[in-house]
C-alpha positions in Angstrom: -9.0 16.6 23.9 -8.1 16.9 20.2 -9.8 19.6 18.1 -11.3 16.9 15.9 -13.3 15.4 18.8 -14.9 18.7 19.9 -18.5 19.5 19.2 -18.5 21.8 16.1 -19.5 25.3 17.1 -22.7 26.5 15.4 -22.6 29.6 13.2 -24.0 32.9 14.5 -27.3 32.3 12.6 -27.7 28.6 13.2 -29.5 28.5 16.5 -32.9 27.1 17.7 -35.6 29.6 17.4 -39.2 29.9 18.8 -42.0 28.2 17.0 -43.7 31.6 16.6 -41.6 32.2 13.4 -43.1 29.1 11.9 -46.6 30.3 12.7 -45.9 33.6 11.1 -44.6 32.0 7.9 -47.3 29.4 7.6 -50.0 32.0 8.2 -48.4 34.0 5.4 -48.8 31.0 3.2 -52.4 30.5 4.3 -53.2 34.1 3.4 -52.0 33.3 -0.1 -54.1 30.1 -0.3 -51.5 27.5 0.7 -52.6 24.7 3.0 -50.5 24.4 6.2 -49.4 20.9 5.5 -48.1 21.9 2.1 -46.1 24.8 3.6 -44.6 22.4 6.2 -43.5 19.7 3.8 -40.0 18.4 4.3 -39.5 20.7 7.3 -40.0 18.1 10.0 -42.3 20.6 11.8 -45.6 19.0 12.8 -49.1 20.5 13.2 -48.9 19.7 16.9 -45.7 21.7 17.2 -47.2 24.6 15.3 -50.3 24.7 17.6 -48.3 24.4 20.9 -47.9 27.6 22.8 -44.2 27.1 23.2 -41.4 25.2 21.5 -38.4 25.5 19.2 -37.4 24.7 15.7 -33.9 24.6 14.1 -32.7 27.2 11.7 -32.5 24.8 8.8 -36.1 23.8 9.4 -37.0 27.5 8.9 -34.9 27.6 5.8 -36.9 24.7 4.3 -40.2 26.4 5.2 -39.1 29.6 3.5 -38.0 27.5 0.4 -41.5 26.0 0.3 -43.1 29.4 0.3 -40.8 30.7 -2.5 -41.4 27.6 -4.6 -45.2 27.7 -4.2 -45.7 31.5 -4.5 -43.3 32.6 -7.3 -45.8 35.2 -8.5 -45.5 37.2 -5.2 -42.2 39.2 -5.6 -42.7 41.0 -2.2 -43.1 37.8 -0.2 -40.1 38.5 2.1 -41.3 42.0 2.8 -44.8 40.8 3.6 -43.3 38.2 6.0 -41.1 40.8 7.8 -44.0 43.1 8.5 -45.7 40.3 10.5 -43.0 40.2 13.2 -44.4 42.6 15.7 -42.8 43.7 19.0 -44.9 41.2 21.1 -43.6 38.3 18.8 -40.2 38.6 20.6 -41.5 38.2 24.2 -39.6 39.9 26.9 -36.9 41.2 24.4 -39.6 43.6 23.3 -39.8 45.0 26.9 -36.0 45.4 26.8 -36.2 47.5 23.7 -39.0 49.7 25.0 -37.3 50.3 28.3 -34.1 51.6 26.6 -33.1 55.2 27.5 -31.9 56.4 24.1 -32.7 55.7 20.5 -29.2 54.2 20.0 -29.8 51.9 23.0 -33.2 50.8 21.7 -31.9 50.1 18.2 -28.9 48.2 19.4 -31.1 46.1 21.6 -33.6 45.6 18.8 -30.8 44.4 16.5 -29.6 41.9 19.1 -33.2 40.8 19.7 -33.6 40.0 16.0 -30.2 38.4 15.6 -30.9 36.1 18.6 -34.5 35.2 18.0 -35.7 34.8 14.4 -33.1 36.3 12.1 -31.3 34.1 9.5 -29.2 37.0 8.2 -26.5 38.6 10.3 -26.6 42.3 11.1 -23.3 44.2 11.5 -22.8 47.9 12.2 -19.8 50.1 11.7 -18.7 53.7 11.2 -17.8 54.7 7.7 -17.1 58.3 6.5 -18.7 59.7 9.7 -22.0 57.8 9.1 -23.5 54.7 10.8 -23.7 51.9 8.3 -25.8 48.9 9.2 -25.4 45.9 6.9 -27.3 42.6 6.6 -25.4 39.5 5.4 -26.9 36.3 3.9 -23.9 34.8 2.1 -23.9 31.9 4.5 -27.4 30.8 3.3 -28.4 28.8 0.3 -28.7 31.1 -2.7 -32.4 30.4 -3.4 -33.5 31.8 0.0 -31.1 34.8 0.4 -33.3 37.5 -1.2 -36.3 36.4 0.9 -34.3 36.4 4.1 -32.7 39.8 3.5 -36.1 41.3 2.7 -37.8 39.6 5.6 -35.1 40.5 8.2 -34.8 44.1 7.0 -38.6 44.5 7.0 -38.8 43.0 10.5 -36.3 45.6 11.7 -38.1 48.6 10.1 -41.4 47.2 11.5 -39.9 47.4 15.0 -38.8 51.0 14.2 -42.4 51.9 13.2 -43.8 50.4 16.4 -41.3 52.0 18.7 -40.8 55.3 17.0 -44.0 55.7 15.0 -42.0 55.9 11.8 -38.9 54.4 10.2 -35.6 55.8 11.3 -34.6 58.4 8.7 -32.1 57.0 6.2 -29.4 58.9 4.5 -29.4 56.2 1.9 -30.7 52.6 1.6 -28.5 50.2 -0.4 -29.4 46.9 -2.0 -27.4 44.3 -3.9 -30.2 43.1 -6.0 -30.8 44.5 -9.5 -33.6 47.1 -9.7 -36.9 45.2 -9.8 -40.2 46.1 -11.3 -41.7 49.5 -10.5 -44.3 47.8 -8.3 -41.6 46.2 -6.1 -39.6 49.5 -6.0 -42.8 51.2 -4.7 -43.2 48.5 -2.0 -39.7 49.1 -0.8 -40.1 52.8 -0.8 -43.4 52.7 1.0 -42.0 50.4 3.8 -38.6 52.0 4.3 -39.5 55.6 3.6 -36.8 56.1 1.0 -36.2 54.8 -2.5 -33.4 52.2 -2.4 -30.3 52.3 -4.5 -30.1 49.0 -6.3 -27.1 47.1 -7.7 -24.8 48.1 -4.8 -22.0 46.1 -3.2 -23.9 45.5 0.0 -27.3 45.4 1.7 -27.1 48.4 4.0 -28.8 51.3 5.6 -26.9 54.6 6.2 -27.8 56.8 9.1 -26.7 60.1 10.8 -24.9 59.0 14.0 -26.4 62.0 15.9 -29.7 60.2 15.9 -28.3 57.5 18.3 -28.1 59.9 21.2 -31.7 61.1 21.1 -34.0 60.0 23.9 -36.6 57.3 23.1 -39.9 59.1 22.3 -43.1 58.3 24.3 -44.7 55.0 23.2 -48.1 54.9 21.5 -50.8 53.6 23.7 -51.2 50.3 21.8 -47.6 49.2 22.1 -47.4 50.3 25.7 -50.5 48.2 26.5 -49.0 45.1 24.8 -45.8 45.5 26.8 -47.7 46.0 30.0 -49.9 42.9 29.3 -46.8 40.7 28.7 -45.2 41.8 31.9 -48.4 41.5 33.8 -48.9 37.9 32.7 -45.4 37.0 33.8 -45.8 38.6 37.3 -49.4 37.4 37.9 -48.4 33.8 37.1 -45.9 33.9 40.0 -47.5 36.3 42.4 -51.4 36.3 42.0 -52.9 39.4 43.5 -56.3 41.2 43.7 -57.6 44.5 45.0 -55.5 47.5 45.7 -52.2 45.5 45.5 -53.0 44.3 42.0 -54.0 47.9 41.0 -50.7 49.3 42.3 -48.6 46.6 40.8 -50.3 47.1 37.5 -49.2 50.8 37.6 -45.7 49.7 38.3 -45.7 47.3 35.3 -46.8 50.2 33.0 -43.4 51.8 33.3 -41.0 49.3 35.0 -37.9 51.3 33.9 -39.3 54.5 35.4 -40.6 53.6 38.8 -43.2 56.0 40.3 -43.2 56.5 44.1 -46.2 55.8 46.3 -47.1 59.5 46.4 -47.4 59.6 42.6 -49.4 56.4 42.4 -51.7 57.6 45.2 -52.2 60.9 43.3 -53.1 59.0 40.1 -55.7 57.0 42.2 -57.1 60.3 43.6 -56.3 59.3 47.2 -53.5 60.2 49.7 -50.4 58.1 50.1 -51.5 57.5 53.7 -54.8 56.0 52.5 -53.0 53.9 49.9 -50.7 52.6 52.5 -53.6 51.7 54.8 -55.3 49.8 52.0 -52.2 47.8 51.2 -51.6 47.0 54.9 -55.2 45.7 55.1 -54.3 43.3 52.3 -51.1 42.2 54.1 -48.7 43.7 51.5 -46.3 46.7 51.2 -45.4 49.0 48.4 -41.8 47.6 48.5 -43.1 44.0 48.2 -45.1 44.9 45.1 -42.1 46.6 43.6 -39.8 43.7 44.3 -42.4 41.2 42.8 -42.2 43.2 39.6 -38.4 43.6 39.5 -37.6 40.0 40.6 -39.9 38.4 38.0 -38.7 40.6 35.1 -35.0 40.3 36.2 -35.2 36.5 36.2 -37.0 36.3 32.9 -34.5 38.7 31.3 -31.7 36.6 32.5 -33.4 33.4 31.3 -34.6 34.6 27.9 -32.5 37.5 26.8 -28.7 37.7 26.3 -28.4 40.9 28.2 -25.7 42.2 30.6 -26.4 42.8 34.2 -26.0 46.5 33.6 -28.6 46.5 30.8 -31.1 44.6 33.0 -30.5 47.1 35.9 -31.0 50.1 33.6 -34.3 48.7 32.2 -35.7 47.9 35.7 -35.0 51.4 37.0 -32.0 50.8 39.2 -29.5 53.6 39.8 -26.6 51.4 38.8 -25.6 47.7 38.3 -24.3 47.4 41.9 -27.7 48.2 43.4 -29.2 45.5 41.1 -26.6 42.9 42.2 -27.3 43.6 45.8 -31.0 43.4 45.3 -30.7 40.0 43.6 -28.5 38.8 46.5 -31.3 39.8 48.9 -34.0 38.1 46.8 -32.2 34.9 45.8 -29.2 34.7 48.1 -26.7 34.9 45.3 -25.3 37.3 42.8 -26.6 37.4 39.2 -23.6 35.5 37.8 -24.1 32.7 40.3 -27.9 32.7 39.5 -27.2 32.3 35.8 -24.7 29.5 36.5 -27.1 27.7 38.9 -29.8 27.7 36.2 -27.5 26.8 33.3 -27.8 30.2 31.7 -25.1 31.9 29.5 -23.6 35.0 30.9 -22.4 37.5 28.4 -19.5 38.6 30.6 -19.5 41.9 28.8 -19.3 45.0 30.9 -22.1 47.4 29.8 -21.3 51.1 29.7 -23.9 53.6 30.9 -24.4 55.0 27.4 -24.0 52.4 24.7 -23.4 53.2 21.0 -22.5 51.2 17.9 -18.9 50.1 17.7 -16.3 52.3 16.0 -14.7 50.2 13.3 -12.2 51.0 10.6 -13.5 51.2 7.1 -13.6 47.8 5.5 -13.5 45.9 8.8 -15.0 42.4 8.2 -15.4 41.3 11.8 -17.9 43.9 13.1 -19.9 42.7 16.1 -23.2 41.0 14.9 -26.2 42.7 16.4 -24.4 45.8 17.6 -27.0 48.0 16.1 -30.0 47.8 13.8 -31.3 49.0 10.5 -34.6 48.7 8.8 
């Protein structure tokens, strides 16, 4: 087949994205007094699509939606920042669970960046080492000039919003660089309040600079609200496939609270103020075992992660509490009668094919390297 007859490969940013991003943006317009139909003009997005629980739109439809907001709200200079702070962890579905179940801060930030790049982002995030620092850049040169500032502000604000929800505060910057000229004091104050540091304007790139030692720190305990949102999302997925009541539902709910750190039966029994023998007797009366409940949790989340998140088998295994990827592969063979790669192939899913090391970190790249891996890390 000649190269001219092949289907053109889409750019890294030009992919279908969930309708949730259109809901976020139209709600922003509504909050500033814009009718929904006005915000949706020329996008090809219908009210029926917007109201549907699921569905996708194309990247260029989102670009037009953003263009409409910019055109109709020229008096709101922080519009992109306002948009970005509306993308909360639960907006991203099971990707959010993958972030929260990461073992280290570096793992969580890397996963968060990939999540943003592969869900709603229109910019492209790249990470590299420069002068013994981690430098995370956002690129928007591929987009029409009239939407670039909004997109850069939106995507960087979305990243720092995730940092706040996961860490309780923004990741501490060594410096925050912005290409744009210095704006009004009010806009500077908005940037400083959101990112926790005053930006340096008129720079050659849009970037955040971090101390690489941060990447090896363990992920701190989650606040109760974010943990509850994650548990609710996982519970809805598992309950839809395996409805349960009584003690079985109670035990499975506890397993869903920390799916990456599985408690044993003794620990759960102690939390329920009963002995493990009594707990086992209650489960037996309901015709279920502790192992069955654990496998219901793991099989459902593993399948959903393979379906919806571009994660390696090693990353999935780590987030579901397996000792190593081999144990996860054998478990999937037992559940589905096939290995993860065969499962992905049978369901038309893309396999990353990338071997995942036990402790991931941002790529080490030479200074000035242009082809850093998109989504290797995150910034705010």
